[in-house]
Structure formats: structure tokens, C-alpha cells
VEXTI-234669 format. One record per atom (N, C-alpha, C): residue in one letter; atom name; x, y, z; residue number from 1. Coordinates in steps of 0.05 Angstrom, whole numbers. Example, Ala and Ser with C-alpha at 12.3 -4.5 7.8 and 13.67 -1.06 7.14 Angstrom:
<nodes>
+-----+------+--------+--------+--------+-----+
| res | atom |     px |     py |     pz |   n |
+-----+------+--------+--------+--------+-----+
|   a |    N |    264 |   -114 |    156 |   1 |
|   a |   CA |    246 |    -90 |    156 |   1 |
|   a |    C |    264 |    -66 |    156 |   1 |
|   s |    N |    257 |    -45 |    142 |   2 |
|   s |   CA |    273 |    -21 |    143 |   2 |
|   s |    C |    258 |      1 |    157 |   2 |
+-----+------+--------+--------+--------+-----+
</nodes>
This chain:
<nodes>
+-----+------+--------+--------+--------+-----+
| res | atom |     px |     py |     pz |   n |
+-----+------+--------+--------+--------+-----+
|   x |    N |     17 |    -23 |      0 |   1 |
|   x |   CA |      0 |      0 |      0 |   1 |
|   x |    C |     18 |     25 |      0 |   1 |
|   x |    N |     12 |     44 |    -18 |   2 |
|   x |   CA |     28 |     67 |    -20 |   2 |
|   x |    C |     23 |     87 |      3 |   2 |
|   x |    N |     39 |    106 |      6 |   3 |
|   x |   CA |     36 |    126 |     27 |   3 |
|   x |    C |     10 |    142 |     23 |   3 |
|   x |    N |      3 |    149 |     -1 |   4 |
|   x |   CA |    -22 |    164 |     -6 |   4 |
|   x |    C |    -46 |    147 |      2 |   4 |
|   x |    N |    -46 |    121 |     -5 |   5 |
|   x |   CA |    -68 |    104 |      2 |   5 |
|   x |    C |    -71 |    102 |     32 |   5 |
|   x |    N |    -49 |    100 |     47 |   6 |
|   x |   CA |    -50 |     98 |     76 |   6 |
|   x |    C |    -61 |    124 |     87 |   6 |
|   x |    N |    -52 |    147 |     77 |   7 |
|   x |   CA |    -62 |    173 |     86 |   7 |
|   x |    C |    -92 |    176 |     81 |   7 |
|   x |    N |   -101 |    167 |     57 |   8 |
|   x |   CA |   -129 |    168 |     51 |   8 |
|   x |    C |   -145 |    150 |     69 |   8 |
|   x |    N |   -136 |    126 |     75 |   9 |
|   x |   CA |   -149 |    108 |     93 |   9 |
|   x |    C |   -151 |    119 |    121 |   9 |
|   x |    N |   -130 |    132 |    131 |  10 |
|   x |   CA |   -130 |    144 |    158 |  10 |
|   x |    C |   -150 |    167 |    158 |  10 |
|   x |    N |   -150 |    184 |    137 |  11 |
|   x |   CA |   -168 |    207 |    136 |  11 |
|   x |    C |   -198 |    198 |    136 |  11 |
|   x |    N |   -204 |    177 |    120 |  12 |
|   x |   CA |   -232 |    167 |    120 |  12 |
|   x |    C |   -239 |    156 |    147 |  12 |
|   x |    N |   -221 |    141 |    159 |  13 |
|   x |   CA |   -227 |    129 |    186 |  13 |
|   x |    C |   -232 |    151 |    206 |  13 |
|   x |    N |   -216 |    172 |    206 |  14 |
|   x |   CA |   -219 |    194 |    225 |  14 |
|   x |    C |   -246 |    208 |    220 |  14 |
|   x |    N |   -254 |    212 |    195 |  15 |
|   x |   CA |   -280 |    224 |    189 |  15 |
|   x |    C |   -303 |    207 |    199 |  15 |
|   x |    N |   -301 |    181 |    195 |  16 |
|   x |   CA |   -322 |    163 |    204 |  16 |
|   x |    C |   -325 |    163 |    234 |  16 |
|   x |    N |   -302 |    161 |    248 |  17 |
|   x |   CA |   -303 |    161 |    277 |  17 |
|   x |    C |   -313 |    188 |    287 |  17 |
|   x |    N |   -305 |    210 |    275 |  18 |
|   x |   CA |   -314 |    237 |    284 |  18 |
|   x |    C |   -344 |    239 |    280 |  18 |
|   x |    N |   -354 |    230 |    257 |  19 |
|   x |   CA |   -383 |    230 |    252 |  19 |
|   x |    C |   -399 |    214 |    272 |  19 |
|   x |    N |   -388 |    190 |    279 |  20 |
|   x |   CA |   -401 |    173 |    298 |  20 |
|   x |    C |   -402 |    187 |    326 |  20 |
|   x |    N |   -380 |    198 |    334 |  21 |
|   x |   CA |   -379 |    212 |    360 |  21 |
|   x |    C |   -398 |    235 |    361 |  21 |
|   x |    N |   -399 |    251 |    340 |  22 |
|   x |   CA |   -417 |    274 |    339 |  22 |
|   x |    C |   -446 |    264 |    340 |  22 |
|   x |    N |   -452 |    243 |    325 |  23 |
|   x |   CA |   -480 |    233 |    325 |  23 |
|   x |    C |   -488 |    223 |    352 |  23 |
|   x |    N |   -471 |    209 |    366 |  24 |
|   x |   CA |   -477 |    199 |    393 |  24 |
|   x |    C |   -479 |    222 |    413 |  24 |
|   x |    N |   -460 |    241 |    411 |  25 |
|   x |   CA |   -460 |    263 |    430 |  25 |
|   x |    C |   -482 |    283 |    426 |  25 |
|   x |    N |   -492 |    286 |    401 |  26 |
|   x |   CA |   -513 |    305 |    395 |  26 |
|   x |    C |   -541 |    293 |    399 |  26 |
|   x |    N |   -542 |    268 |    405 |  27 |
|   x |   CA |   -568 |    255 |    409 |  27 |
|   x |    C |   -582 |    266 |    434 |  27 |
|   x |    N |   -609 |    262 |    435 |  28 |
|   x |   CA |   -624 |    271 |    458 |  28 |
|   x |    C |   -635 |    247 |    473 |  28 |
|   x |    N |   -637 |    250 |    499 |  29 |
|   x |   CA |   -646 |    228 |    515 |  29 |
|   x |    C |   -677 |    225 |    514 |  29 |
|   x |    N |   -691 |    246 |    507 |  30 |
|   x |   CA |   -720 |    244 |    506 |  30 |
|   x |    C |   -729 |    232 |    479 |  30 |
|   x |    N |   -755 |    227 |    476 |  31 |
|   x |   CA |   -765 |    214 |    452 |  31 |
|   x |    C |   -766 |    233 |    429 |  31 |
|   x |    N |   -763 |    258 |    433 |  32 |
|   x |   CA |   -764 |    277 |    411 |  32 |
|   x |    C |   -792 |    286 |    403 |  32 |
|   x |    N |   -793 |    303 |    384 |  33 |
|   x |   CA |   -818 |    314 |    374 |  33 |
|   x |    C |   -822 |    304 |    346 |  33 |
|   x |    N |   -842 |    286 |    340 |  34 |
|   x |   CA |   -845 |    277 |    313 |  34 |
|   x |    C |   -852 |    299 |    293 |  34 |
|   x |    N |   -863 |    321 |    303 |  35 |
|   x |   CA |   -869 |    343 |    284 |  35 |
|   x |    C |   -844 |    357 |    275 |  35 |
|   x |    N |   -822 |    354 |    291 |  36 |
|   x |   CA |   -797 |    367 |    284 |  36 |
|   x |    C |   -779 |    347 |    271 |  36 |
|   x |    N |   -784 |    342 |    245 |  37 |
|   x |   CA |   -768 |    321 |    231 |  37 |
|   x |    C |   -742 |    332 |    220 |  37 |
|   x |    N |   -738 |    358 |    222 |  38 |
|   x |   CA |   -713 |    370 |    213 |  38 |
|   x |    C |   -708 |    365 |    183 |  38 |
|   x |    N |   -683 |    359 |    176 |  39 |
|   x |   CA |   -675 |    355 |    148 |  39 |
|   x |    C |   -690 |    332 |    136 |  39 |
|   x |    N |   -695 |    311 |    151 |  40 |
|   x |   CA |   -709 |    288 |    140 |  40 |
|   x |    C |   -738 |    296 |    132 |  40 |
|   x |    N |   -751 |    312 |    148 |  41 |
|   x |   CA |   -778 |    321 |    141 |  41 |
|   x |    C |   -777 |    339 |    116 |  41 |
|   x |    N |   -757 |    355 |    114 |  42 |
|   x |   CA |   -754 |    373 |     91 |  42 |
|   x |    C |   -751 |    356 |     66 |  42 |
|   x |    N |   -734 |    335 |     67 |  43 |
|   x |   CA |   -731 |    317 |     44 |  43 |
|   x |    C |   -757 |    303 |     37 |  43 |
|   x |    N |   -772 |    295 |     57 |  44 |
|   x |   CA |   -798 |    282 |     52 |  44 |
|   x |    C |   -818 |    300 |     38 |  44 |
|   x |    N |   -818 |    326 |     46 |  45 |
|   x |   CA |   -836 |    345 |     34 |  45 |
|   x |    C |   -828 |    351 |      4 |  45 |
|   x |    N |   -803 |    346 |     -3 |  46 |
|   x |   CA |   -795 |    350 |    -31 |  46 |
|   x |    C |   -810 |    331 |    -49 |  46 |
|   x |    N |   -816 |    307 |    -39 |  47 |
|   x |   CA |   -830 |    287 |    -55 |  47 |
|   x |    C |   -859 |    292 |    -58 |  47 |
|   x |    N |   -870 |    313 |    -47 |  48 |
|   x |   CA |   -898 |    319 |    -48 |  48 |
|   x |    C |   -913 |    310 |    -24 |  48 |
|   x |    N |   -939 |    315 |    -23 |  49 |
|   x |   CA |   -955 |    309 |      0 |  49 |
|   x |    C |   -959 |    279 |      2 |  49 |
|   x |    N |   -956 |    269 |     26 |  50 |
|   x |   CA |   -960 |    240 |     31 |  50 |
|   x |    C |   -985 |    236 |     47 |  50 |
|   x |    N |  -1000 |    257 |     52 |  51 |
|   x |   CA |  -1025 |    255 |     68 |  51 |
|   x |    C |  -1047 |    241 |     51 |  51 |
|   x |    N |  -1062 |    225 |     64 |  52 |
|   x |   CA |  -1084 |    210 |     51 |  52 |
|   x |    C |  -1107 |    230 |     45 |  52 |
|   x |    N |  -1119 |    226 |     22 |  53 |
|   x |   CA |  -1142 |    243 |     14 |  53 |
|   x |    C |  -1166 |    235 |     32 |  53 |
|   x |    N |  -1178 |    253 |     47 |  54 |
|   x |   CA |  -1201 |    246 |     64 |  54 |
|   x |    C |  -1224 |    234 |     49 |  54 |
|   x |    N |  -1227 |    239 |     24 |  55 |
|   x |   CA |  -1249 |    228 |      8 |  55 |
|   x |    C |  -1246 |    198 |      5 |  55 |
|   x |    N |  -1223 |    187 |     10 |  56 |
|   x |   CA |  -1219 |    158 |      7 |  56 |
|   x |    C |  -1225 |    143 |     33 |  56 |
|   x |    N |  -1235 |    157 |     53 |  57 |
|   x |   CA |  -1240 |    145 |     79 |  57 |
|   x |    C |  -1271 |    144 |     84 |  57 |
|   x |    N |  -1281 |    121 |     91 |  58 |
|   x |   CA |  -1309 |    117 |     98 |  58 |
|   x |    C |  -1310 |    112 |    128 |  58 |
|   x |    N |  -1332 |    120 |    140 |  59 |
|   x |   CA |  -1335 |    116 |    169 |  59 |
|   x |    C |  -1362 |    105 |    176 |  59 |
|   x |    N |  -1363 |     89 |    198 |  60 |
|   x |   CA |  -1389 |     78 |    207 |  60 |
|   x |    C |  -1401 |     95 |    229 |  60 |
|   x |    N |  -1392 |    120 |    231 |  61 |
|   x |   CA |  -1403 |    139 |    250 |  61 |
|   x |    C |  -1413 |    164 |    236 |  61 |
|   x |    N |  -1424 |    183 |    250 |  62 |
|   x |   CA |  -1434 |    208 |    238 |  62 |
|   x |    C |  -1411 |    223 |    225 |  62 |
|   x |    N |  -1415 |    232 |    200 |  63 |
|   x |   CA |  -1394 |    247 |    186 |  63 |
|   x |    C |  -1406 |    270 |    172 |  63 |
|   x |    N |  -1395 |    294 |    178 |  64 |
|   x |   CA |  -1403 |    318 |    164 |  64 |
|   x |    C |  -1377 |    329 |    152 |  64 |
|   x |    N |  -1375 |    328 |    126 |  65 |
|   x |   CA |  -1350 |    336 |    112 |  65 |
|   x |    C |  -1328 |    317 |    121 |  65 |
|   x |    N |  -1307 |    328 |    133 |  66 |
|   x |   CA |  -1285 |    312 |    143 |  66 |
|   x |    C |  -1285 |    309 |    173 |  66 |
|   x |    N |  -1308 |    317 |    186 |  67 |
|   x |   CA |  -1310 |    315 |    215 |  67 |
|   x |    C |  -1327 |    291 |    223 |  67 |
|   x |    N |  -1316 |    275 |    240 |  68 |
|   x |   CA |  -1329 |    251 |    251 |  68 |
|   x |    C |  -1339 |    256 |    279 |  68 |
|   x |    N |  -1363 |    248 |    285 |  69 |
|   x |   CA |  -1374 |    250 |    312 |  69 |
|   x |    C |  -1384 |    223 |    321 |  69 |
|   x |    N |  -1376 |    214 |    345 |  70 |
|   x |   CA |  -1384 |    187 |    354 |  70 |
|   x |    C |  -1382 |    186 |    384 |  70 |
|   x |    N |  -1396 |    166 |    395 |  71 |
|   x |   CA |  -1394 |    160 |    424 |  71 |
|   x |    C |  -1384 |    131 |    426 |  71 |
|   x |    N |  -1364 |    127 |    441 |  72 |
|   x |   CA |  -1352 |    101 |    445 |  72 |
|   x |    C |  -1332 |     94 |    424 |  72 |
|   x |    N |  -1340 |     88 |    400 |  73 |
|   x |   CA |  -1321 |     80 |    379 |  73 |
|   x |    C |  -1331 |     84 |    351 |  73 |
|   x |    N |  -1313 |     83 |    333 |  74 |
|   x |   CA |  -1319 |     87 |    304 |  74 |
|   x |    C |  -1298 |     71 |    288 |  74 |
|   x |    N |  -1306 |     59 |    266 |  75 |
|   x |   CA |  -1288 |     45 |    249 |  75 |
|   x |    C |  -1286 |     60 |    222 |  75 |
|   x |    N |  -1261 |     67 |    215 |  76 |
|   x |   CA |  -1255 |     80 |    189 |  76 |
|   x |    C |  -1246 |     59 |    169 |  76 |
|   x |    N |  -1257 |     60 |    145 |  77 |
|   x |   CA |  -1248 |     42 |    124 |  77 |
|   x |    C |  -1234 |     58 |    103 |  77 |
|   x |    N |  -1208 |     52 |    100 |  78 |
|   x |   CA |  -1191 |     68 |     82 |  78 |
|   x |    C |  -1188 |     52 |     56 |  78 |
|   x |    N |  -1194 |     65 |     34 |  79 |
|   x |   CA |  -1189 |     52 |      8 |  79 |
|   x |    C |  -1160 |     50 |      2 |  79 |
|   x |    N |  -1152 |     31 |    -15 |  80 |
|   x |   CA |  -1124 |     27 |    -21 |  80 |
|   x |    C |  -1112 |     52 |    -33 |  80 |
|   x |    N |  -1092 |     64 |    -20 |  81 |
|   x |   CA |  -1081 |     89 |    -31 |  81 |
|   x |    C |  -1061 |     85 |    -54 |  81 |
|   x |    N |  -1053 |     60 |    -59 |  82 |
|   x |   CA |  -1035 |     54 |    -81 |  82 |
|   x |    C |  -1005 |     57 |    -73 |  82 |
|   x |    N |  -1000 |     71 |    -51 |  83 |
|   x |   CA |   -972 |     75 |    -42 |  83 |
|   x |    C |   -974 |     82 |    -12 |  83 |
|   x |    N |   -952 |     84 |      1 |  84 |
|   x |   CA |   -952 |     90 |     29 |  84 |
|   x |    C |   -961 |    119 |     33 |  84 |
|   x |    N |   -982 |    123 |     48 |  85 |
|   x |   CA |   -994 |    149 |     54 |  85 |
|   x |    C |   -998 |    151 |     84 |  85 |
|   x |    N |  -1004 |    175 |     93 |  86 |
|   x |   CA |  -1008 |    180 |    122 |  86 |
|   x |    C |  -1037 |    190 |    126 |  86 |
|   x |    N |  -1052 |    175 |    143 |  87 |
|   x |   CA |  -1078 |    184 |    151 |  87 |
|   x |    C |  -1074 |    202 |    176 |  87 |
|   x |    N |  -1083 |    227 |    174 |  88 |
|   x |   CA |  -1079 |    246 |    195 |  88 |
|   x |    C |  -1106 |    251 |    208 |  88 |
|   x |    N |  -1107 |    247 |    235 |  89 |
|   x |   CA |  -1131 |    251 |    250 |  89 |
|   x |    C |  -1125 |    272 |    272 |  89 |
|   x |    N |  -1143 |    292 |    275 |  90 |
|   x |   CA |  -1140 |    313 |    295 |  90 |
|   x |    C |  -1165 |    316 |    312 |  90 |
|   x |    N |  -1161 |    323 |    337 |  91 |
|   x |   CA |  -1183 |    327 |    356 |  91 |
|   x |    C |  -1175 |    346 |    378 |  91 |
|   x |    N |  -1194 |    360 |    389 |  92 |
|   x |   CA |  -1188 |    378 |    412 |  92 |
|   x |    C |  -1187 |    362 |    437 |  92 |
|   x |    N |  -1197 |    337 |    437 |  93 |
|   x |   CA |  -1197 |    320 |    461 |  93 |
|   x |    C |  -1182 |    294 |    456 |  93 |
|   x |    N |  -1176 |    280 |    477 |  94 |
|   x |   CA |  -1162 |    255 |    475 |  94 |
|   x |    C |  -1179 |    234 |    461 |  94 |
|   x |    N |  -1166 |    216 |    446 |  95 |
|   x |   CA |  -1179 |    194 |    433 |  95 |
|   x |    C |  -1159 |    171 |    430 |  95 |
|   x |    N |  -1169 |    147 |    424 |  96 |
|   x |   CA |  -1152 |    124 |    420 |  96 |
|   x |    C |  -1154 |    116 |    391 |  96 |
|   x |    N |  -1133 |    103 |    381 |  97 |
|   x |   CA |  -1132 |     94 |    353 |  97 |
|   x |    C |  -1119 |     67 |    353 |  97 |
|   x |    N |  -1129 |     49 |    336 |  98 |
|   x |   CA |  -1118 |     23 |    331 |  98 |
|   x |    C |  -1117 |     17 |    302 |  98 |
|   x |    N |  -1094 |      9 |    291 |  99 |
|   x |   CA |  -1091 |      5 |    262 |  99 |
|   x |    C |  -1070 |    -16 |    257 |  99 |
|   x |    N |  -1074 |    -31 |    235 | 100 |
|   x |   CA |  -1053 |    -51 |    228 | 100 |
|   x |    C |  -1028 |    -36 |    219 | 100 |
|   x |    N |  -1005 |    -48 |    225 | 101 |
|   x |   CA |   -979 |    -37 |    216 | 101 |
|   x |    C |   -977 |    -40 |    186 | 101 |
|   x |    N |   -964 |    -22 |    172 | 102 |
|   x |   CA |   -961 |    -24 |    143 | 102 |
|   x |    C |   -943 |    -48 |    136 | 102 |
|   x |    N |   -943 |    -55 |    111 | 103 |
|   x |   CA |   -926 |    -77 |    101 | 103 |
|   x |    C |   -938 |   -104 |    108 | 103 |
|   x |    N |   -921 |   -124 |    110 | 104 |
|   x |   CA |   -930 |   -151 |    116 | 104 |
|   x |    C |   -931 |   -158 |    145 | 104 |
|   x |    N |   -926 |   -138 |    163 | 105 |
|   x |   CA |   -925 |   -144 |    191 | 105 |
|   x |    C |   -953 |   -152 |    201 | 105 |
|   x |    N |   -954 |   -172 |    218 | 106 |
|   x |   CA |   -979 |   -182 |    230 | 106 |
|   x |    C |   -981 |   -169 |    258 | 106 |
|   x |    N |   -986 |   -143 |    258 | 107 |
|   x |   CA |   -985 |   -128 |    283 | 107 |
|   x |    C |  -1005 |   -105 |    282 | 107 |
|   x |    N |  -1020 |   -102 |    304 | 108 |
|   x |   CA |  -1039 |    -80 |    306 | 108 |
|   x |    C |  -1027 |    -59 |    326 | 108 |
|   x |    N |  -1025 |    -35 |    317 | 109 |
|   x |   CA |  -1013 |    -13 |    333 | 109 |
|   x |    C |  -1036 |      2 |    347 | 109 |
|   x |    N |  -1034 |      5 |    373 | 110 |
|   x |   CA |  -1054 |     20 |    388 | 110 |
|   x |    C |  -1040 |     44 |    402 | 110 |
|   x |    N |  -1055 |     66 |    404 | 111 |
|   x |   CA |  -1044 |     89 |    418 | 111 |
|   x |    C |  -1066 |    106 |    430 | 111 |
|   x |    N |  -1060 |    118 |    453 | 112 |
|   x |   CA |  -1077 |    138 |    466 | 112 |
|   x |    C |  -1066 |    165 |    458 | 112 |
|   x |    N |  -1081 |    180 |    442 | 113 |
|   x |   CA |  -1072 |    206 |    432 | 113 |
|   x |    C |  -1084 |    228 |    450 | 113 |
|   x |    N |  -1066 |    244 |    460 | 114 |
|   x |   CA |  -1075 |    266 |    478 | 114 |
|   x |    C |  -1066 |    293 |    467 | 114 |
|   x |    N |  -1081 |    314 |    473 | 115 |
|   x |   CA |  -1073 |    340 |    463 | 115 |
|   x |    C |  -1047 |    350 |    477 | 115 |
|   x |    N |  -1030 |    363 |    462 | 116 |
|   x |   CA |  -1006 |    375 |    473 | 116 |
|   x |    C |  -1014 |    401 |    487 | 116 |
|   x |    N |   -997 |    413 |    501 | 117 |
|   x |   CA |  -1003 |    438 |    516 | 117 |
|   x |    C |  -1014 |    459 |    497 | 117 |
|   x |    N |  -1040 |    465 |    501 | 118 |
|   x |   CA |  -1053 |    486 |    485 | 118 |
|   x |    C |  -1057 |    479 |    455 | 118 |
|   x |    N |  -1052 |    454 |    448 | 119 |
|   x |   CA |  -1055 |    446 |    420 | 119 |
|   x |    C |  -1075 |    423 |    419 | 119 |
|   x |    N |  -1078 |    411 |    396 | 120 |
|   x |   CA |  -1097 |    390 |    393 | 120 |
|   x |    C |  -1083 |    363 |    392 | 120 |
|   x |    N |  -1098 |    341 |    396 | 121 |
|   x |   CA |  -1088 |    314 |    394 | 121 |
|   x |    C |  -1086 |    307 |    364 | 121 |
|   x |    N |  -1063 |    296 |    356 | 122 |
|   x |   CA |  -1058 |    289 |    328 | 122 |
|   x |    C |  -1048 |    260 |    327 | 122 |
|   x |    N |  -1061 |    245 |    310 | 123 |
|   x |   CA |  -1051 |    217 |    304 | 123 |
|   x |    C |  -1045 |    216 |    275 | 123 |
|   x |    N |  -1021 |    204 |    269 | 124 |
|   x |   CA |  -1013 |    200 |    241 | 124 |
|   x |    C |  -1009 |    170 |    237 | 124 |
|   x |    N |  -1025 |    159 |    220 | 125 |
|   x |   CA |  -1025 |    130 |    216 | 125 |
|   x |    C |  -1015 |    124 |    187 | 125 |
|   x |    N |   -995 |    107 |    185 | 126 |
|   x |   CA |   -984 |     98 |    159 | 126 |
|   x |    C |  -1003 |     78 |    147 | 126 |
|   x |    N |  -1011 |     83 |    122 | 127 |
|   x |   CA |  -1029 |     65 |    108 | 127 |
|   x |    C |  -1018 |     59 |     81 | 127 |
|   x |    N |  -1015 |     33 |     74 | 128 |
|   x |   CA |  -1005 |     25 |     48 | 128 |
|   x |    C |  -1023 |      6 |     33 | 128 |
|   x |    N |  -1047 |      1 |     44 | 129 |
|   x |   CA |  -1066 |    -17 |     30 | 129 |
|   x |    C |  -1094 |    -11 |     42 | 129 |
|   x |    N |  -1114 |    -22 |     30 | 130 |
|   x |   CA |  -1141 |    -19 |     42 | 130 |
|   x |    C |  -1141 |    -31 |     70 | 130 |
|   x |    N |  -1152 |    -16 |     89 | 131 |
|   x |   CA |  -1150 |    -24 |    116 | 131 |
|   x |    C |  -1172 |    -12 |    133 | 131 |
|   x |    N |  -1175 |    -22 |    157 | 132 |
|   x |   CA |  -1194 |    -10 |    177 | 132 |
|   x |    C |  -1178 |      1 |    200 | 132 |
|   x |    N |  -1187 |     25 |    209 | 133 |
|   x |   CA |  -1174 |     38 |    232 | 133 |
|   x |    C |  -1196 |     43 |    253 | 133 |
|   x |    N |  -1191 |     34 |    277 | 134 |
|   x |   CA |  -1211 |     37 |    298 | 134 |
|   x |    C |  -1205 |     62 |    315 | 134 |
|   x |    N |  -1226 |     77 |    321 | 135 |
|   x |   CA |  -1223 |    100 |    338 | 135 |
|   x |    C |  -1240 |     96 |    363 | 135 |
|   x |    N |  -1232 |    107 |    385 | 136 |
|   x |   CA |  -1247 |    105 |    410 | 136 |
|   x |    C |  -1245 |    130 |    427 | 136 |
|   x |    N |  -1265 |    133 |    444 | 137 |
|   x |   CA |  -1266 |    155 |    463 | 137 |
|   x |    C |  -1261 |    145 |    491 | 137 |
|   x |    N |  -1242 |    155 |    505 | 138 |
|   x |   CA |  -1238 |    146 |    533 | 138 |
|   x |    C |  -1262 |    153 |    550 | 138 |
|   x |    N |  -1271 |    134 |    566 | 139 |
|   x |   CA |  -1294 |    139 |    583 | 139 |
|   x |    C |  -1321 |    139 |    570 | 139 |
|   x |    N |  -1322 |    131 |    545 | 140 |
|   x |   CA |  -1348 |    129 |    531 | 140 |
|   x |    C |  -1361 |    155 |    526 | 140 |
|   x |    N |  -1346 |    177 |    526 | 141 |
|   x |   CA |  -1358 |    204 |    520 | 141 |
|   x |    C |  -1359 |    209 |    491 | 141 |
|   x |    N |  -1371 |    230 |    483 | 142 |
|   x |   CA |  -1373 |    238 |    454 | 142 |
|   x |    C |  -1346 |    249 |    445 | 142 |
|   x |    N |  -1338 |    241 |    421 | 143 |
|   x |   CA |  -1313 |    250 |    409 | 143 |
|   x |    C |  -1319 |    263 |    382 | 143 |
|   x |    N |  -1303 |    283 |    376 | 144 |
|   x |   CA |  -1303 |    295 |    349 | 144 |
|   x |    C |  -1275 |    294 |    339 | 144 |
|   x |    N |  -1271 |    281 |    316 | 145 |
|   x |   CA |  -1245 |    277 |    304 | 145 |
|   x |    C |  -1247 |    286 |    275 | 145 |
|   x |    N |  -1226 |    300 |    266 | 146 |
|   x |   CA |  -1225 |    311 |    239 | 146 |
|   x |    C |  -1205 |    295 |    223 | 146 |
|   x |    N |  -1213 |    287 |    199 | 147 |
|   x |   CA |  -1194 |    274 |    180 | 147 |
|   x |    C |  -1180 |    298 |    166 | 147 |
|   x |    N |  -1154 |    301 |    171 | 148 |
|   x |   CA |  -1140 |    325 |    161 | 148 |
|   x |    C |  -1121 |    317 |    138 | 148 |
|   x |    N |  -1111 |    338 |    125 | 149 |
|   x |   CA |  -1092 |    334 |    103 | 149 |
|   x |    C |  -1063 |    341 |    112 | 149 |
|   x |    N |  -1060 |    350 |    136 | 150 |
|   x |   CA |  -1033 |    356 |    146 | 150 |
|   x |    C |  -1034 |    356 |    176 | 150 |
+-----+------+--------+--------+--------+-----+
</nodes>
């Protein structure tokens, strides 16, 4: 191995180690904010909107436009979007959501969605095929959930 090749190998190794140390040191101990996707979110937005069209969603509860109203629970039936899309649900109050994981995974994901400080509760569900998404209201009270585009 020539002297130049050794120097290049050492330089690449130093850059890799420095990048690793910076990545580990710059990490945060908390779970982070999914709304703050940084550069990755910016790159995703370059590809266009990935939000699911609300018109492709049917519901077995009362629906006025894109606003769903129900007591206890509601099942949403999402038409096949043809590609990976995001179903965005928003509410002023807490609600629960259960949906199958995208891809071939045999897994149902459940979450209790609660409003952030002074904001609304937001659930973002990945959908890549025709599927059913279950919604629920904690305590059996009335819920109002909006199918949003962002």
C-alpha cells in the first residue's frame, strides 16, 4: 500500500469516527418531537404530499364533511391508496386509535392520543393498503375527530 493510500485510509477512518462521536453526543435522551423532523422532514416534503385524501375514507359513525362525531367507537375504512400514505386525525380532546402496521407485519398498533399543551391531539397512521382503523373515546364520552390533510 502506498503512502497516499495509507493517508487516505486514515483520513476516511478519522472522518467516520468523528461523525459517529458527533452523532452519539448530539443525540437527545427524550423521545423527541415527531413534528420536528428536521432535514429528513424537509426531504420528505420535496417528494410531495403524503397525506391521505379524506375522500378515500369511509366511516361507520356520523360524518359531516371531514369531521367525525361518535360516542364510544368508530371504524374507518380506508381505500387502497396505491402507495404509502399518512392518515392524519386531529381532535381537541383525547382519543384512541388502533390500526394494522403497514407492510406484511402481522401487528396492530394502538395508541392513546392526547392534546399537547394548548394544542390538539394528532394521530398520524401509515397506510399502504385498504384497511380498517378503529377510533375510540376514553370513558365512553362523545368524540369529534377531523380527517386532516396535514
